[in-house]
C-alpha positions as CSV (number, residue, x, y, z in Angstrom):
1,M,80.2,-30.8,114.6
2,F,77.8,-33.4,116.2
3,N,79.6,-36.3,114.5
4,H,82.9,-35.0,115.7
5,I,81.7,-35.0,119.3
6,E,80.3,-38.5,118.9
7,E,83.5,-39.7,117.4
8,C,85.5,-38.2,120.3
9,K,83.2,-39.8,122.9
10,K,83.5,-43.2,121.1
11,A,87.3,-42.8,121.0
12,L,87.3,-41.9,124.7
13,R,85.2,-45.0,125.6
14,E,87.5,-47.2,123.6
15,R,90.5,-45.7,125.3
16,E,88.9,-46.3,128.8
17,R,88.1,-49.9,127.8
18,C,91.7,-50.4,126.8
19,F,93.1,-49.0,130.0
20,Q,90.6,-51.0,132.1
21,S,91.7,-54.1,130.2
22,I,95.3,-53.4,131.0
23,V,94.7,-52.7,134.7
24,D,92.5,-55.8,135.0
25,N,95.0,-58.2,133.3
26,I,98.3,-56.9,134.5
27,A,100.2,-59.4,136.7
28,D,101.2,-56.7,139.3
29,A,98.9,-55.5,142.0
30,I,97.7,-51.9,141.7
31,V,96.1,-50.3,144.7
32,I,95.0,-46.7,145.2
33,I,94.9,-45.4,148.7
34,D,93.3,-42.2,149.9
35,K,95.0,-39.7,152.4
36,N,93.2,-41.5,155.3
37,G,94.8,-44.8,154.4
38,V,91.7,-46.4,153.0
39,I,91.9,-48.4,149.7
40,C,89.8,-46.7,147.0
41,F,90.7,-49.1,144.2
42,A,92.3,-52.5,143.9
43,N,92.8,-54.4,140.6
44,P,92.1,-58.2,140.4
45,A,95.8,-59.0,140.9
46,A,95.8,-57.1,144.2
47,N,92.7,-58.9,145.4
48,R,94.3,-62.3,144.4
49,L,97.6,-61.4,146.1
50,F,95.9,-60.4,149.4
51,G,93.3,-63.2,149.2
52,R,90.4,-60.9,149.6
53,N,88.6,-57.8,148.1
54,L,90.6,-54.8,149.3
55,E,88.4,-51.9,148.4
56,G,87.2,-50.1,151.5
57,S,89.7,-51.6,153.8
58,V,92.6,-49.9,155.5
59,F,96.0,-50.2,153.8
60,E,98.2,-52.2,156.2
61,F,101.7,-51.1,155.1
62,P,103.7,-47.9,155.7
63,I,103.4,-45.5,152.7
64,M,106.8,-44.2,151.6
65,S,106.5,-42.3,148.4
66,N,109.0,-42.9,145.6
67,K,110.8,-45.7,147.4
68,T,110.7,-49.4,146.7
69,T,110.2,-51.5,149.8
70,E,109.8,-55.2,150.5
71,I,106.7,-56.3,152.3
72,N,105.4,-59.6,153.6
73,I,101.8,-60.4,152.8
74,I,99.8,-63.0,154.7
75,P,96.7,-63.6,152.5
76,N,93.3,-63.9,154.2
77,N,92.5,-67.0,152.1
78,G,94.8,-69.3,154.1
79,S,97.5,-69.6,151.5
80,K,101.2,-69.2,152.4
81,M,102.9,-65.9,153.1
82,R,104.0,-64.0,150.0
83,Y,107.0,-61.7,149.6
84,A,106.4,-58.5,147.5
85,E,108.1,-55.3,146.3
86,M,106.0,-52.2,146.7
87,R,106.5,-48.8,145.1
88,V,104.2,-45.9,146.1
89,S,103.7,-42.7,144.1
90,N,101.6,-39.6,144.8
91,I,98.7,-39.1,142.4
92,I,95.4,-37.3,142.0
93,Y,92.5,-39.7,142.0
94,K,88.9,-38.4,141.3
95,G,90.1,-34.9,142.1
96,E,91.7,-35.8,145.4
97,E,95.3,-36.4,146.5
98,A,96.0,-40.1,146.9
99,Y,98.7,-42.8,146.7
100,L,99.2,-45.3,143.9
101,A,100.9,-48.5,145.1
102,T,102.2,-51.0,142.6
103,I,103.0,-54.3,144.2
104,R,105.0,-57.2,142.6
105,D,104.9,-60.7,144.0
106,I,108.6,-61.7,144.4
107,T,107.9,-64.9,146.3
108,E,109.5,-67.2,143.7
109,R,112.6,-65.0,143.5
110,K,113.0,-64.9,147.3
111,E,112.5,-68.7,147.5
112,A,115.1,-69.2,144.8
113,E,117.6,-66.9,146.6
114,E,117.0,-68.9,149.8
115,K,117.6,-72.2,148.0
116,I,120.9,-70.8,146.6
117,K,122.0,-69.8,150.1
118,R,121.0,-73.2,151.5
119,D,122.9,-75.0,148.7
120,F,125.9,-72.8,149.3
121,Y,126.0,-73.5,153.0
122,T,125.5,-77.2,152.3
123,Q,128.3,-77.4,149.8
124,N,130.7,-75.5,152.1
125,T,129.8,-77.7,155.0
126,L,130.3,-80.9,153.0
127,R,133.6,-79.5,151.8
128,A,134.7,-78.8,155.4
129,I,133.6,-82.3,156.5
130,L,135.6,-83.9,153.7
131,R,138.6,-81.7,154.7
132,I,138.3,-82.7,158.4
133,S,137.9,-86.4,157.6
134,L,141.2,-86.3,155.7
135,E,143.1,-84.7,158.5
136,P,145.4,-87.0,160.5
137,I,143.7,-86.4,163.9
138,P,141.9,-88.8,166.3
139,L,138.4,-89.9,165.3
140,K,136.7,-88.3,168.3
141,L,138.2,-84.9,167.4
142,Q,137.2,-85.4,163.8
143,L,133.6,-86.1,164.8
144,E,133.5,-83.1,167.2
145,R,134.7,-80.8,164.5
146,I,132.3,-82.3,161.9
147,L,129.4,-81.7,164.3
148,D,130.6,-78.1,164.9
149,E,130.5,-77.6,161.1
150,I,127.0,-79.1,160.8
151,F,125.6,-77.0,163.7
152,S,127.1,-73.9,162.2
153,I,124.6,-74.1,159.3
154,P,122.1,-71.1,160.0
155,W,118.9,-73.0,159.4
156,F,119.9,-76.2,161.2
157,S,118.5,-76.3,164.6
158,L,118.0,-79.1,167.1
159,K,114.6,-79.8,168.5
160,A,114.4,-79.5,172.3
161,K,113.7,-83.3,172.3
162,G,116.8,-84.3,170.4
163,S,120.4,-84.9,171.2
164,I,123.5,-86.5,169.6
165,Y,126.0,-88.6,171.5
166,L,129.5,-89.6,170.4
167,V,130.2,-93.1,171.6
168,E,133.5,-94.9,171.4
């Protein structure tokens, strides 16, 4: 009987080490938040993503159970803003009701999506400029229409100090 109990304890310790290893090495952030909004646990990925040790701090995002939401994270270590997807579930942690937030860094995906959008607008603008340049209209009108196309690009903005003049 004693050997059986010892074997069960050993198996339990091994299982705990296995789960701890998974939580410590998973790429996604795992955060447990109590009902007061205080972070009770954060795995190493969460601390890296936020650029600081999260345990004991107030969770800064709205908690919406069973919904995936996008959040913007500004790390405390001075690195650039990160985009992330967060999903929150209700759990029992150490005998108390709590929230489990899993957070996945989607910065690379968002940046790739933005690049695709920029490339799309650039290609469409170049196509429009080529089409305008082939039209049999006066040069001044062509240049005005080309500038209209260029300035219609969403991320293109003029600095308050700059200007463009059409000179004949």
